[in-house]
LUMBA-85031 format. One line per field, with one value per residue: residue number from 1; residue in three letters; x, y, z of N, C-alpha, C, O in turn. Coordinates in nm, 2 decimals. Layout:
<atoms>
pos <- NUM:... .
code <- ala:... .
n_px <- X:... .
n_py <- Y:... .
n_pz <- Z:... .
ca_px <- X:... .
ca_py <- Y:... .
ca_pz <- Z:... .
c_px <- X:... .
c_py <- Y:... .
c_pz <- Z:... .
o_px <- X:... .
o_py <- Y:... .
o_pz <- Z:... .
</atoms>
This chain:
<atoms>
pos <- 1:2:3:4:5:6:7:8:9:10:11:12:13:14:15:16:17:18:19:20:21:22:23:24:25:26:27:28:29:30:31:32:33:34:35:36:37:38:39:40:41:42:43:44:45:46:47:48:49:50:51:52:53:54:55:56:57:58:59:60:61:62:63:64:65:66:67:68:69:70:71:72:73:74:75:76:77:78:79:80:81:82:83:84:85:86:87:88:89:90:91:92:93:94:95:96:97:98:99:100:101:102:103:104:105:106:107:108:109:110:111:112:113:114:115:116:117:118:119:120:121:122:123:124:125:126:127:128:129:130:131:132:133:134:135:136:137:138:139:140:141:142:143:144:145:146:147:148:149:150:151:152:153:154:155:156:157:158:159:160:161:162:163:164:165:166:167:168:169:170:171:172:173:174:175:176:177:178:179:180:181:182:183:184:185:186:187:188:189:190:191:192:193:194:195:196:197:198:199:200:201:202:203:204:205:206:207:208:209:210:211:212:213:214:215:216:217:218:219:220:221:222:223:224:225:226:227:228:229:230:231:232:233 .
code <- unk:unk:unk:unk:unk:unk:unk:unk:unk:unk:unk:unk:unk:unk:unk:unk:unk:unk:unk:unk:unk:unk:unk:unk:unk:unk:unk:unk:unk:unk:unk:unk:unk:unk:unk:unk:unk:unk:unk:unk:unk:unk:unk:unk:unk:unk:unk:unk:unk:unk:unk:unk:unk:unk:unk:unk:unk:unk:unk:unk:unk:unk:unk:unk:unk:unk:unk:unk:unk:unk:unk:unk:unk:unk:unk:unk:unk:unk:unk:unk:unk:unk:unk:unk:unk:unk:unk:unk:unk:unk:unk:unk:unk:unk:unk:unk:unk:unk:unk:unk:unk:unk:unk:unk:unk:unk:unk:unk:unk:unk:unk:unk:unk:unk:unk:unk:unk:unk:unk:unk:unk:unk:unk:unk:unk:unk:unk:unk:unk:unk:unk:unk:unk:unk:unk:unk:unk:unk:unk:unk:unk:unk:unk:unk:unk:unk:unk:unk:unk:unk:unk:unk:unk:unk:unk:unk:unk:unk:unk:unk:unk:unk:unk:unk:unk:unk:unk:unk:unk:unk:unk:unk:unk:unk:unk:unk:unk:unk:unk:unk:unk:unk:unk:unk:unk:unk:unk:unk:unk:unk:unk:unk:unk:unk:unk:unk:unk:unk:unk:unk:unk:unk:unk:unk:unk:unk:unk:unk:unk:unk:unk:unk:unk:unk:unk:unk:unk:unk:unk:unk:unk:unk:unk:unk:unk:unk:unk:unk:unk:unk:unk:unk:unk .
n_px <- -5.24:-5.10:-4.83:-4.72:-4.40:-4.29:-4.04:-3.98:-4.03:-3.83:-3.54:-3.30:-2.97:-2.72:-2.39:-2.20:-1.96:-2.11:-2.43:-2.71:-2.99:-3.23:-3.43:-3.52:-3.49:-3.17:-2.84:-2.83:-3.09:-3.39:-3.68:-3.94:-4.14:-4.04:-3.85:-3.77:-3.86:-3.99:-3.72:-3.57:-3.37:-3.22:-3.22:-3.03:-2.98:-2.71:-2.49:-2.17:-1.90:-1.64:-1.33:-1.39:-1.53:-1.63:-1.44:-1.24:-1.44:-1.64:-1.86:-2.12:-2.30:-2.48:-2.63:-2.51:-2.58:-2.48:-2.56:-2.47:-2.55:-2.45:-2.12:-1.82:-1.74:-1.51:-1.42:-1.28:-1.20:-1.16:-1.14:-0.97:-1.08:-1.20:-1.28:-1.38:-1.68:-1.93:-2.22:-2.44:-2.30:-2.31:-2.27:-2.21:-2.17:-2.13:-2.14:-2.12:-1.95:-1.79:-1.65:-1.43:-1.44:-1.39:-1.54:-1.50:-1.53:-1.44:-1.34:-1.16:-1.29:-1.56:-1.88:-2.02:-2.31:-2.52:-2.70:-2.73:-2.80:-2.92:-2.98:-3.12:-2.96:-3.03:-2.94:-2.72:-2.36:-2.24:-1.96:-1.76:-1.79:-1.76:-1.88:-1.90:-2.04:-2.07:-2.33:-2.46:-2.60:-2.80:-2.91:-3.08:-3.29:-3.63:-3.70:-3.71:-3.43:-3.27:-3.06:-2.96:-2.99:-3.10:-3.02:-2.85:-2.96:-3.00:-2.75:-2.71:-2.59:-2.51:-2.69:-2.74:-3.02:-3.37:-3.46:-3.52:-3.37:-3.43:-3.35:-3.44:-3.47:-3.68:-3.84:-4.06:-4.39:-4.32:-4.36:-4.33:-4.40:-4.43:-4.50:-4.63:-4.59:-4.80:-4.80:-4.57:-4.39:-4.33:-4.10:-4.06:-3.83:-3.77:-3.52:-3.46:-3.65:-3.99:-4.28:-4.55:-4.66:-4.84:-5.05:-5.01:-4.88:-4.53:-4.21:-3.86:-3.67:-3.89:-4.06:-4.23:-4.42:-4.55:-4.80:-4.99:-5.06:-5.11:-4.94:-4.67:-4.69:-4.52:-4.49:-4.33:-4.37:-4.28:-4.01:-3.72:-3.71:-3.56:-3.55:-3.55:-3.66:-3.77:-3.83:-3.97:-3.97 .
n_py <- 1.99:2.19:2.39:2.59:2.69:2.88:2.87:3.11:3.29:3.30:3.44:3.60:3.64:3.75:3.73:3.73:3.55:3.38:3.26:3.26:3.12:3.17:2.98:3.03:3.31:3.46:3.58:3.87:3.85:3.91:3.81:3.81:3.63:3.40:3.23:2.97:2.62:2.43:2.25:2.30:2.53:2.66:2.65:2.67:2.73:2.70:2.82:2.81:2.97:2.84:2.77:2.94:3.03:2.98:3.12:3.05:3.04:3.09:2.87:2.78:2.57:2.44:2.21:2.10:2.02:1.91:1.88:1.79:1.87:1.91:1.91:1.96:1.99:2.12:2.07:2.19:2.18:2.30:2.08:1.91:1.76:1.68:1.69:1.60:1.66:1.52:1.46:1.24:1.21:1.28:1.52:1.59:1.83:1.89:2.18:2.25:2.35:2.52:2.58:2.63:2.66:2.59:2.62:2.53:2.56:2.27:2.26:2.41:2.47:2.40:2.50:2.46:2.32:2.31:2.22:2.36:2.29:2.38:2.27:2.33:2.23:1.97:2.06:2.31:2.32:2.08:1.87:1.96:1.79:1.57:1.42:1.22:1.06:0.83:0.77:0.54:0.64:0.48:0.38:0.57:0.59:0.57:0.53:0.62:0.72:0.71:0.95:1.10:1.11:1.10:0.87:0.74:0.54:0.27:0.31:0.58:0.92:1.06:1.30:1.57:1.60:1.55:1.44:1.32:1.27:1.23:1.13:1.12:1.00:1.02:0.88:1.00:0.93:0.76:0.70:0.77:0.71:0.83:0.77:0.97:1.00:1.06:1.40:1.46:1.64:1.76:1.85:1.91:1.94:2.05:1.96:1.93:1.90:1.80:1.75:1.61:1.69:1.54:1.58:1.84:2.04:2.08:2.24:2.29:2.41:2.47:2.44:2.25:2.26:2.04:1.97:1.80:1.60:1.27:1.13:1.17:1.20:1.16:1.22:1.19:1.39:1.47:1.40:1.36:1.37:1.51:1.50:1.62:1.50:1.59:1.47:1.58:1.68 .
n_pz <- 0.39:0.13:0.02:-0.23:-0.36:-0.59:-0.85:-0.97:-0.78:-0.60:-0.43:-0.63:-0.76:-0.97:-0.99:-1.18:-1.16:-1.01:-1.02:-0.85:-0.67:-0.42:-0.22:0.04:0.28:0.26:0.29:0.11:0.03:0.17:0.33:0.54:0.54:0.43:0.58:0.61:0.64:0.89:1.02:0.80:0.66:0.46:0.10:-0.15:-0.49:-0.69:-0.95:-1.05:-1.20:-1.42:-1.25:-1.04:-0.72:-0.37:-0.14:0.15:0.44:0.74:0.93:1.17:1.39:1.21:0.99:0.69:0.37:0.05:-0.29:-0.60:-0.93:-1.19:-1.33:-1.13:-0.78:-0.56:-0.23:0.08:0.42:0.77:0.94:0.82:0.63:0.30:-0.06:-0.39:-0.55:-0.75:-0.98:-0.82:-0.59:-0.25:0.01:0.35:0.59:0.92:1.09:1.36:1.65:1.52:1.20:0.93:0.57:0.22:-0.11:-0.43:-0.78:-0.94:-1.19:-1.46:-1.70:-1.72:-1.60:-1.26:-1.12:-0.85:-0.55:-0.24:0.09:0.41:0.73:1.05:1.34:1.59:1.84:1.97:1.95:1.87:1.78:1.51:1.19:0.90:0.61:0.31:0.03:-0.23:-0.46:-0.67:-0.98:-1.10:-0.87:-0.79:-0.97:-1.03:-0.77:-0.42:-0.27:0.04:0.16:0.37:0.72:1.07:1.20:1.03:0.87:0.63:0.53:0.49:0.51:0.82:1.01:1.24:1.32:1.34:1.07:0.74:0.44:0.10:-0.23:-0.58:-0.92:-1.19:-1.47:-1.73:-1.64:-1.44:-1.09:-0.74:-0.39:-0.06:0.27:0.53:0.87:1.16:1.25:1.11:0.86:0.52:0.26:-0.08:-0.33:-0.65:-0.85:-1.13:-1.43:-1.49:-1.29:-1.08:-0.76:-0.52:-0.70:-0.79:-1.04:-1.10:-1.16:-1.27:-0.99:-0.84:-0.52:-0.27:0.02:0.26:0.49:0.74:0.57:0.44:0.28:0.05:-0.29:-0.58:-0.92:-1.24:-1.52:-1.77:-1.99:-1.79:-1.44:-1.15:-0.81:-0.46:-0.15:0.17:0.48:0.77:1.12 .
ca_px <- -5.22:-4.98:-4.80:-4.62:-4.30:-4.25:-3.90:-3.97:-4.05:-3.71:-3.44:-3.20:-2.86:-2.62:-2.27:-2.11:-1.90:-2.21:-2.57:-2.77:-3.13:-3.25:-3.57:-3.55:-3.41:-3.03:-2.75:-2.90:-3.23:-3.46:-3.83:-3.98:-4.24:-3.96:-3.73:-3.74:-3.97:-3.95:-3.58:-3.50:-3.34:-3.16:-3.20:-2.97:-2.94:-2.59:-2.41:-2.04:-1.82:-1.51:-1.22:-1.43:-1.59:-1.64:-1.31:-1.25:-1.54:-1.68:-2.00:-2.13:-2.43:-2.57:-2.61:-2.50:-2.59:-2.45:-2.60:-2.42:-2.63:-2.36:-1.99:-1.75:-1.72:-1.40:-1.44:-1.18:-1.24:-1.06:-1.13:-0.88:-1.16:-1.22:-1.31:-1.45:-1.82:-2.00:-2.35:-2.44:-2.23:-2.37:-2.18:-2.27:-2.08:-2.18:-2.05:-2.11:-1.89:-1.73:-1.56:-1.41:-1.43:-1.40:-1.61:-1.46:-1.55:-1.33:-1.30:-1.13:-1.35:-1.70:-1.95:-2.07:-2.44:-2.55:-2.79:-2.67:-2.91:-2.89:-3.08:-3.09:-2.93:-3.11:-2.89:-2.59:-2.24:-2.19:-1.83:-1.76:-1.76:-1.77:-1.91:-1.92:-2.08:-2.11:-2.45:-2.48:-2.72:-2.90:-2.98:-3.18:-3.39:-3.75:-3.72:-3.66:-3.31:-3.23:-2.92:-2.92:-3.08:-3.05:-2.97:-2.77:-3.03:-2.98:-2.62:-2.72:-2.50:-2.58:-2.71:-2.79:-3.16:-3.48:-3.50:-3.47:-3.35:-3.43:-3.33:-3.50:-3.47:-3.79:-3.88:-4.20:-4.48:-4.28:-4.41:-4.29:-4.49:-4.36:-4.59:-4.59:-4.64:-4.87:-4.71:-4.45:-4.41:-4.24:-4.07:-4.01:-3.76:-3.75:-3.39:-3.48:-3.76:-4.13:-4.35:-4.66:-4.65:-4.98:-5.13:-4.98:-4.77:-4.41:-4.10:-3.73:-3.66:-4.01:-4.06:-4.37:-4.43:-4.66:-4.83:-5.12:-5.09:-5.09:-4.83:-4.62:-4.69:-4.45:-4.49:-4.27:-4.47:-4.21:-3.86:-3.67:-3.72:-3.48:-3.61:-3.52:-3.77:-3.73:-3.93:-3.93:-4.05 .
ca_py <- 2.13:2.20:2.53:2.59:2.79:2.88:2.90:3.25:3.38:3.29:3.54:3.57:3.73:3.71:3.81:3.70:3.42:3.31:3.28:3.19:3.14:3.14:2.95:3.10:3.42:3.42:3.68:3.99:3.83:3.91:3.80:3.76:3.52:3.29:3.21:2.83:2.54:2.34:2.26:2.33:2.68:2.72:2.58:2.76:2.67:2.78:2.79:2.88:2.97:2.77:2.83:3.03:2.96:3.04:3.11:3.01:3.12:3.02:2.84:2.71:2.52:2.41:2.08:2.15:1.91:1.96:1.78:1.84:1.83:1.90:1.96:1.92:2.09:2.08:2.11:2.17:2.24:2.31:1.95:1.83:1.68:1.75:1.60:1.65:1.61:1.51:1.41:1.11:1.21:1.37:1.57:1.65:1.89:1.94:2.29:2.24:2.46:2.62:2.53:2.71:2.57:2.65:2.54:2.59:2.48:2.18:2.26:2.54:2.48:2.38:2.55:2.36:2.35:2.23:2.26:2.36:2.28:2.39:2.23:2.37:2.10:1.94:2.14:2.37:2.27:1.95:1.87:1.96:1.66:1.58:1.30:1.22:0.93:0.82:0.69:0.51:0.70:0.38:0.35:0.67:0.58:0.50:0.50:0.72:0.68:0.78:1.00:1.16:1.08:1.12:0.75:0.67:0.43:0.23:0.36:0.72:1.01:1.10:1.44:1.60:1.66:1.45:1.46:1.22:1.33:1.14:1.18:1.03:1.04:0.96:0.90:1.04:0.82:0.69:0.76:0.72:0.75:0.83:0.79:1.07:0.97:1.17:1.50:1.48:1.74:1.73:1.95:1.85:2.04:2.00:2.00:1.95:1.83:1.84:1.64:1.65:1.65:1.53:1.63:1.98:2.04:2.16:2.24:2.31:2.51:2.48:2.36:2.23:2.23:1.96:1.95:1.74:1.51:1.13:1.08:1.25:1.13:1.23:1.16:1.27:1.42:1.49:1.38:1.30:1.46:1.48:1.58:1.59:1.50:1.61:1.43:1.67:1.68 .
ca_pz <- 0.33:0.05:-0.01:-0.35:-0.37:-0.73:-0.87:-1.01:-0.67:-0.52:-0.44:-0.74:-0.78:-1.07:-0.96:-1.28:-1.13:-0.93:-1.05:-0.74:-0.64:-0.28:-0.18:0.17:0.30:0.27:0.25:0.08:0.01:0.30:0.32:0.67:0.51:0.38:0.67:0.61:0.67:0.99:1.04:0.68:0.67:0.33:-0.02:-0.26:-0.62:-0.74:-1.07:-1.03:-1.33:-1.42:-1.18:-0.94:-0.61:-0.24:-0.07:0.29:0.52:0.85:0.96:1.30:1.43:1.10:0.91:0.55:0.27:-0.09:-0.39:-0.72:-1.04:-1.31:-1.30:-1.01:-0.68:-0.47:-0.09:0.18:0.55:0.88:1.00:0.74:0.53:0.17:-0.17:-0.51:-0.56:-0.88:-0.97:-0.76:-0.47:-0.15:0.11:0.47:0.69:1.05:1.13:1.50:1.73:1.43:1.10:0.80:0.45:0.09:-0.21:-0.55:-0.90:-0.96:-1.33:-1.52:-1.82:-1.72:-1.47:-1.17:-1.08:-0.73:-0.45:-0.10:0.19:0.55:0.83:1.19:1.42:1.71:1.95:1.94:2.02:1.82:1.73:1.36:1.13:0.76:0.54:0.17:-0.01:-0.37:-0.48:-0.81:-1.03:-1.12:-0.75:-0.77:-1.07:-1.00:-0.63:-0.33:-0.20:0.15:0.15:0.50:0.83:1.20:1.25:0.93:0.82:0.49:0.48:0.46:0.59:0.95:1.04:1.38:1.31:1.31:0.93:0.65:0.31:-0.01:-0.37:-0.68:-1.06:-1.24:-1.61:-1.75:-1.61:-1.32:-0.97:-0.61:-0.28:0.07:0.37:0.63:1.00:1.22:1.30:1.02:0.75:0.41:0.16:-0.20:-0.41:-0.79:-0.90:-1.27:-1.49:-1.46:-1.22:-1.00:-0.62:-0.48:-0.81:-0.82:-1.14:-1.06:-1.26:-1.21:-0.89:-0.75:-0.39:-0.22:0.16:0.29:0.63:0.76:0.46:0.48:0.20:-0.06:-0.41:-0.69:-1.06:-1.34:-1.63:-1.90:-1.98:-1.67:-1.33:-1.04:-0.69:-0.33:-0.05:0.31:0.58:0.88:1.24 .
c_px <- -5.09:-4.96:-4.69:-4.53:-4.25:-4.10:-3.88:-3.98:-3.93:-3.63:-3.34:-3.10:-2.76:-2.50:-2.16:-2.04:-2.00:-2.34:-2.64:-2.92:-3.15:-3.40:-3.61:-3.46:-3.26:-2.95:-2.84:-3.04:-3.30:-3.61:-3.88:-4.08:-4.17:-3.83:-3.70:-3.87:-3.93:-3.80:-3.50:-3.49:-3.29:-3.18:-3.15:-2.93:-2.83:-2.53:-2.29:-1.96:-1.69:-1.40:-1.26:-1.49:-1.59:-1.51:-1.34:-1.34:-1.59:-1.83:-2.00:-2.28:-2.53:-2.53:-2.62:-2.49:-2.57:-2.48:-2.57:-2.51:-2.55:-2.23:-1.93:-1.73:-1.62:-1.42:-1.32:-1.23:-1.14:-1.06:-1.03:-0.95:-1.17:-1.24:-1.37:-1.58:-1.86:-2.14:-2.35:-2.35:-2.29:-2.27:-2.26:-2.16:-2.16:-2.09:-2.03:-2.05:-1.81:-1.64:-1.54:-1.40:-1.43:-1.47:-1.58:-1.50:-1.42:-1.28:-1.26:-1.20:-1.51:-1.76:-1.99:-2.21:-2.48:-2.65:-2.72:-2.79:-2.86:-3.01:-3.03:-3.07:-3.02:-3.07:-2.76:-2.48:-2.19:-2.04:-1.84:-1.72:-1.80:-1.80:-1.94:-1.95:-2.12:-2.23:-2.47:-2.61:-2.83:-2.98:-3.08:-3.30:-3.51:-3.78:-3.67:-3.55:-3.28:-3.08:-2.87:-3.03:-3.02:-2.98:-2.88:-2.83:-3.00:-2.85:-2.61:-2.62:-2.58:-2.58:-2.77:-2.92:-3.25:-3.53:-3.44:-3.48:-3.34:-3.40:-3.39:-3.48:-3.58:-3.81:-4.02:-4.29:-4.44:-4.33:-4.35:-4.39:-4.41:-4.47:-4.54:-4.66:-4.71:-4.77:-4.59:-4.49:-4.31:-4.22:-4.01:-3.95:-3.73:-3.61:-3.39:-3.59:-3.89:-4.20:-4.48:-4.62:-4.79:-5.08:-5.10:-4.86:-4.65:-4.30:-3.97:-3.73:-3.78:-3.99:-4.21:-4.35:-4.56:-4.68:-4.97:-5.16:-5.05:-4.97:-4.78:-4.61:-4.63:-4.45:-4.42:-4.36:-4.40:-4.06:-3.82:-3.66:-3.63:-3.53:-3.55:-3.64:-3.72:-3.85:-3.88:-4.02:-4.13 .
c_py <- 2.13:2.35:2.53:2.71:2.79:2.92:3.05:3.34:3.38:3.42:3.51:3.68:3.67:3.80:3.79:3.57:3.33:3.35:3.20:3.23:3.09:3.11:3.02:3.22:3.38:3.54:3.81:3.98:3.82:3.91:3.74:3.64:3.39:3.27:3.06:2.75:2.43:2.36:2.30:2.49:2.74:2.61:2.68:2.68:2.75:2.73:2.87:2.86:2.89:2.84:2.92:2.95:3.04:3.02:3.07:3.10:3.03:2.98:2.78:2.67:2.51:2.28:2.12:2.03:1.97:1.85:1.85:1.78:1.82:1.96:1.90:2.03:2.04:2.15:2.09:2.24:2.23:2.18:1.86:1.75:1.76:1.64:1.67:1.58:1.62:1.47:1.27:1.10:1.32:1.40:1.62:1.71:1.94:2.05:2.29:2.37:2.56:2.55:2.63:2.61:2.66:2.56:2.60:2.50:2.40:2.18:2.40:2.56:2.47:2.44:2.43:2.41:2.26:2.30:2.26:2.38:2.30:2.35:2.27:2.24:2.09:2.02:2.21:2.30:2.13:1.97:1.87:1.83:1.67:1.44:1.31:1.08:0.93:0.73:0.67:0.57:0.60:0.35:0.46:0.66:0.50:0.47:0.62:0.66:0.77:0.82:1.06:1.14:1.09:0.99:0.67:0.55:0.40:0.29:0.50:0.80:1.05:1.25:1.46:1.67:1.54:1.48:1.35:1.28:1.23:1.20:1.07:1.09:0.96:0.98:0.94:0.92:0.74:0.77:0.69:0.78:0.74:0.86:0.89:1.02:1.09:1.27:1.53:1.57:1.70:1.85:1.88:1.96:1.98:2.05:2.02:1.87:1.87:1.72:1.70:1.61:1.66:1.60:1.77:1.98:2.13:2.14:2.27:2.43:2.53:2.40:2.35:2.19:2.15:1.94:1.89:1.65:1.36:1.07:1.19:1.16:1.21:1.15:1.25:1.28:1.44:1.47:1.30:1.41:1.42:1.57:1.53:1.60:1.50:1.57:1.49:1.66:1.80 .
c_pz <- 0.25:0.02:-0.12:-0.34:-0.51:-0.75:-0.90:-0.90:-0.57:-0.53:-0.55:-0.75:-0.88:-1.05:-1.06:-1.27:-1.07:-0.97:-0.94:-0.71:-0.49:-0.25:-0.06:0.18:0.33:0.22:0.23:0.04:0.14:0.27:0.45:0.65:0.46:0.46:0.68:0.63:0.77:1.02:0.92:0.67:0.54:0.22:-0.12:-0.38:-0.68:-0.86:-1.06:-1.16:-1.31:-1.34:-1.07:-0.82:-0.48:-0.17:0.08:0.37:0.63:0.86:1.11:1.32:1.32:1.03:0.76:0.46:0.13:-0.18:-0.53:-0.84:-1.17:-1.27:-1.18:-0.91:-0.58:-0.33:-0.01:0.31:0.66:0.96:0.93:0.64:0.40:0.06:-0.28:-0.53:-0.71:-0.87:-0.92:-0.64:-0.37:-0.04:0.23:0.55:0.81:1.10:1.28:1.57:1.64:1.33:0.99:0.69:0.33:-0.01:-0.35:-0.67:-0.93:-1.10:-1.38:-1.66:-1.82:-1.59:-1.39:-1.12:-0.96:-0.64:-0.31:0.00:0.33:0.63:0.97:1.27:1.54:1.83:1.90:2.00:1.98:1.78:1.57:1.30:0.98:0.71:0.39:0.12:-0.16:-0.38:-0.63:-0.86:-1.06:-0.99:-0.71:-0.86:-1.02:-0.86:-0.55:-0.25:-0.08:0.15:0.28:0.60:0.96:1.25:1.15:0.87:0.67:0.44:0.45:0.55:0.71:0.97:1.18:1.37:1.28:1.17:0.85:0.51:0.20:-0.14:-0.47:-0.82:-1.12:-1.39:-1.62:-1.73:-1.49:-1.20:-0.84:-0.50:-0.15:0.18:0.47:0.76:1.06:1.28:1.22:0.91:0.64:0.32:0.04:-0.28:-0.55:-0.83:-1.05:-1.32:-1.44:-1.39:-1.16:-0.86:-0.56:-0.57:-0.85:-0.92:-1.09:-1.16:-1.19:-1.11:-0.80:-0.62:-0.34:-0.07:0.18:0.44:0.64:0.64:0.50:0.40:0.11:-0.19:-0.52:-0.82:-1.16:-1.46:-1.77:-1.89:-1.86:-1.56:-1.22:-0.92:-0.56:-0.24:0.09:0.40:0.71:1.00:1.24 .
o_px <- -4.98:-5.05:-4.58:-4.58:-4.16:-4.06:-3.78:-3.95:-3.93:-3.64:-3.31:-3.13:-2.73:-2.49:-2.05:-2.07:-1.98:-2.38:-2.64:-2.96:-3.10:-3.48:-3.73:-3.35:-3.24:-2.99:-2.91:-3.11:-3.28:-3.67:-3.86:-4.09:-4.23:-3.72:-3.62:-3.98:-3.84:-3.75:-3.38:-3.59:-3.33:-3.14:-3.23:-2.87:-2.86:-2.52:-2.29:-1.95:-1.65:-1.38:-1.17:-1.50:-1.56:-1.48:-1.46:-1.32:-1.58:-1.92:-1.89:-2.37:-2.64:-2.41:-2.72:-2.40:-2.63:-2.44:-2.63:-2.54:-2.57:-2.22:-1.97:-1.71:-1.63:-1.45:-1.25:-1.29:-1.04:-0.97:-0.99:-0.88:-1.15:-1.23:-1.40:-1.59:-1.84:-2.18:-2.27:-2.33:-2.32:-2.19:-2.36:-2.06:-2.25:-1.98:-1.92:-2.10:-1.77:-1.55:-1.63:-1.34:-1.47:-1.46:-1.62:-1.51:-1.31:-1.19:-1.32:-1.18:-1.57:-1.70:-2.00:-2.23:-2.47:-2.68:-2.66:-2.87:-2.76:-3.13:-2.92:-3.15:-3.09:-3.15:-2.71:-2.50:-2.10:-2.00:-1.92:-1.64:-1.87:-1.75:-2.00:-1.89:-2.19:-2.24:-2.48:-2.72:-2.95:-3.09:-3.14:-3.41:-3.50:-3.87:-3.61:-3.56:-3.26:-3.00:-2.75:-3.15:-2.90:-2.88:-2.84:-2.76:-2.97:-2.83:-2.52:-2.58:-2.70:-2.48:-2.83:-2.93:-3.22:-3.64:-3.34:-3.58:-3.26:-3.43:-3.40:-3.48:-3.58:-3.79:-4.10:-4.27:-4.53:-4.34:-4.31:-4.45:-4.33:-4.53:-4.42:-4.79:-4.69:-4.67:-4.51:-4.61:-4.22:-4.30:-3.93:-4.02:-3.67:-3.59:-3.33:-3.63:-3.90:-4.18:-4.51:-4.57:-4.85:-5.17:-5.17:-4.76:-4.68:-4.30:-3.97:-3.77:-3.77:-3.92:-4.29:-4.28:-4.67:-4.58:-5.06:-5.28:-4.96:-4.90:-4.85:-4.55:-4.68:-4.43:-4.45:-4.43:-4.47:-4.00:-3.88:-3.62:-3.62:-3.54:-3.50:-3.72:-3.63:-3.95:-3.78:-4.14:-4.21 .
o_py <- 2.09:2.43:2.47:2.82:2.71:3.01:3.11:3.46:3.45:3.49:3.39:3.80:3.55:3.92:3.82:3.48:3.21:3.47:3.07:3.34:2.99:3.20:3.07:3.23:3.29:3.60:3.86:4.08:3.72:4.00:3.62:3.56:3.29:3.29:3.02:2.81:2.35:2.47:2.33:2.56:2.85:2.49:2.76:2.57:2.87:2.61:3.00:2.75:2.87:2.96:2.98:2.83:3.16:2.90:3.06:3.22:2.91:3.04:2.74:2.74:2.57:2.25:2.16:1.95:2.07:1.73:1.94:1.66:1.72:2.05:1.80:2.14:1.93:2.27:1.98:2.34:2.15:2.17:1.76:1.67:1.88:1.52:1.79:1.46:1.72:1.43:1.19:0.99:1.43:1.31:1.69:1.64:2.03:2.02:2.33:2.48:2.66:2.46:2.71:2.50:2.77:2.44:2.72:2.38:2.45:2.10:2.50:2.67:2.53:2.44:2.32:2.53:2.13:2.42:2.16:2.47:2.23:2.39:2.26:2.15:2.19:2.04:2.17:2.22:2.08:2.08:1.80:1.76:1.77:1.34:1.41:0.98:1.02:0.63:0.76:0.56:0.64:0.30:0.45:0.72:0.39:0.39:0.71:0.57:0.89:0.74:1.08:1.14:1.10:0.99:0.56:0.46:0.50:0.31:0.55:0.75:1.07:1.32:1.37:1.79:1.45:1.54:1.29:1.33:1.14:1.32:0.96:1.21:0.83:1.10:0.91:0.81:0.67:0.89:0.58:0.88:0.64:0.97:0.89:1.01:1.20:1.24:1.62:1.59:1.62:1.94:1.79:2.06:1.87:2.17:2.11:1.77:1.97:1.60:1.81:1.50:1.76:1.67:1.82:1.92:2.24:2.05:2.28:2.54:2.60:2.30:2.44:2.09:2.19:1.90:1.92:1.65:1.34:0.98:1.29:1.05:1.32:1.03:1.37:1.18:1.42:1.52:1.20:1.52:1.30:1.69:1.42:1.69:1.43:1.63:1.46:1.63:1.83 .
o_pz <- 0.30:-0.01:-0.10:-0.32:-0.54:-0.68:-0.85:-0.91:-0.47:-0.62:-0.56:-0.74:-0.87:-1.08:-1.04:-1.34:-1.07:-0.96:-0.94:-0.73:-0.45:-0.26:-0.05:0.12:0.40:0.12:0.32:0.02:0.22:0.21:0.46:0.74:0.45:0.41:0.77:0.64:0.74:1.04:0.92:0.66:0.51:0.24:-0.17:-0.37:-0.72:-0.89:-1.06:-1.21:-1.20:-1.36:-1.01:-0.83:-0.48:-0.13:0.12:0.38:0.62:0.79:1.16:1.26:1.32:1.03:0.72:0.47:0.10:-0.17:-0.57:-0.84:-1.25:-1.19:-1.13:-0.95:-0.53:-0.32:-0.02:0.30:0.64:1.05:0.98:0.57:0.39:0.08:-0.27:-0.54:-0.78:-0.76:-0.97:-0.59:-0.42:0.00:0.21:0.58:0.79:1.15:1.33:1.55:1.69:1.37:0.97:0.70:0.33:0.01:-0.37:-0.65:-0.94:-1.13:-1.33:-1.72:-1.90:-1.48:-1.43:-1.09:-0.97:-0.65:-0.28:-0.02:0.36:0.61:1.00:1.26:1.57:1.93:1.80:2.10:2.05:1.74:1.52:1.35:0.94:0.76:0.35:0.17:-0.21:-0.31:-0.71:-0.80:-1.04:-0.99:-0.61:-0.84:-0.98:-0.83:-0.60:-0.18:-0.10:0.14:0.29:0.56:0.97:1.33:1.17:0.82:0.60:0.32:0.38:0.65:0.71:0.95:1.23:1.41:1.21:1.16:0.88:0.47:0.21:-0.16:-0.44:-0.84:-1.11:-1.43:-1.52:-1.79:-1.44:-1.20:-0.84:-0.52:-0.13:0.18:0.50:0.77:1.02:1.34:1.25:0.87:0.66:0.31:0.05:-0.31:-0.55:-0.85:-1.10:-1.25:-1.37:-1.43:-1.17:-0.84:-0.55:-0.53:-0.95:-0.89:-1.04:-1.24:-1.07:-1.14:-0.70:-0.62:-0.37:-0.04:0.14:0.51:0.56:0.60:0.58:0.44:0.08:-0.19:-0.56:-0.82:-1.16:-1.50:-1.87:-1.80:-1.82:-1.58:-1.19:-0.93:-0.55:-0.26:0.12:0.39:0.76:0.98:1.34 .
</atoms>
C-alpha cells in the first residue's frame, strides 16, 4: 500500500526570515490526519534568511536529524557540541532528558535550505548526545547511503530508534532499490528533483508512505533528484 503526501498539501508559513513547510502537524499547523508515520514525527523543509535563525530553545525525548541542501547552518547546544553543516553533512541530536540548542544561518549573505526530521525515540530518558558526519557527495550518487541507524551500521550516525535512514542522489534514468523485510514500512521524502517511487511520479517536497510492500524502487526521471528513505518498524 502506498500513500502519497503531495508537497502542496503540507502546512506552509512564511515568516519573512523563515519560509517553512511541514509534512506533518507541527507548531501552528494542526491536522489530526497528519501526525506522523510510524516513528517519523516531523519533516520540516526550512529556508532561513541570511543572518537569521532559531535562537536557543529546548527539546526533549526526540531524535533530531538535520540534512542541509544549500547554504550553511550553524548549530550550538547545551551539551557543548556544535558545528557548521553544509550539503553532504548530516547531524543527529538526541534530545533525551533535555537539551537546549540554537540553529542559525551560518552566512550573512546566502539563505540556508535544509530538512529537519524528528523521530520518536525507542524510550524516554536517554542522555542527550550529538553527532555530525561529513559524507562525500560522490558517495551518494547512484546508490542508497545509510546515514543514520540504531546500530551505527556502515559508519552511520547512531539513533535511539529502530529505523534506518538513507540518502541518495540520482541522475535521470538512474534507479535504486531497497528491500523491505516483513513488517517493515518506509517513507520516501523528495528533497529536490523528479522521480518515481514504485512507479508513482513525485516531485520536490512530496513524500510517499509505503506499507505491506516488498521493496522500495526509486528512479530519477528528469535532471538530478535527491531523496531520503526511512526504513521503519
